[in-house]
Structures are given as structure tokens and as C-alpha cells.
Residue, then its C-alpha position, 0 to 999 in steps of 0.5 A: m490498503q492496511a498499515n500498522a496502527d502505529l504508523f498513524v502516530r508521530g513515532w521514530h519506528d519503521l513499520p509495515a503497511a500493505v499497498i497497492y499500486s499500478p504501473d499502468t500510468s495512463v489510467f492511475d496517474d490522473s485519477p489516484d482516486l480509483l486506486l484508493d476505491i479499489a483498496r477500500k473494496l479489498y479492505r472490505l474483504k478482509g476477514t470475510r469468507q470468499q468462495d472465489p480464490e482470488f478474493a479469499a487470498f486477499s481476505r486471509m492475508l488482511a485478516s492474518e496482518m503477518d502474512r507478507e505478500m509481494r506483488l500479488e496481482v489484484p482481481r481485474r474484476l476490481t480493476g477493469s482492464a488495468a493491472v493493479y498489485c499489492t505489495d508490502i512495504i516498510v514505511a521509513r518515517r524519515h520519509i514522511p512529514g511529521r513521522a506519522l501517515a497522514e495520507s491515504v494516497f501517496p507516491l511509491l517507486i517501483a521496479p516492475e522487474h523486481t517483486a520486492m523492490t518497492m518503496m515510498l517516495p521520500s517526501r523533502s519535507g519528511r526530514l526533521p531538523r536536526t537538534q544540537 
């Protein structure tokens, strides 16, 4: 949904990103673009005035870029009946190809019983060859 701008260029420092995910695999596993659509709608709230308290929380969090949220539920008006959550992760560059974010959709490992345990699934090709 939103990542530190430096993550989009090759680098060595691990940096934060706000991502959305759903434990409802029956809805999103075959249609990850649905999550991308929800993320775009949430991002459009960034820095806007919202009367609705749920939308206002996303607007403030995205505008501040410093607030950290762990498992903030996305309003069901945007998700239908599926549970979708926003959380912050640290993107470990060693886990992504080329050490830069190039994709908008990627797999996450989640521990639904623990609010602060979400991470990007490491890519086999994320490692760079070792130099002698």
C-alpha cells in the first residue's frame, strides 16, 4: 500500500512498508488483484479529511508515514465480507530480487494469533551471489 521510497531503488538498508493482507485465502489467493484494488482505494485516502472514523484512521496513518499500525482492520465497506488487515513490515532487502521492490503484490507470512508477526516471504532469487 505504501513503502519507503528508497525501497524502489537498489540498496542495502531494510526499510518499512505498510501492507494489506487477508487470512481469507478462499477470496484472495486466486485473485490477488482484489487486494491491490483495496490498497489503491486506501492510498487515495492519504491526507484527506474523512468524516468516517475508520477512513480517517487510514488517512492519518498514511499521511504521517511515521505512525506504525499492527493489524488495523480495513473497513468492510471496501472488502465485502472478507477480513483484510493493514500492518507494517520491515522489508528485508536480502529477501527480494535485486534488493529493490519491483512488484505491488507479493506473498506474506502471517501469524494470525500474533499481531506483530508478519513478514514478506523470502524469494529464492533475493540473495545476491557472494563476492570473494
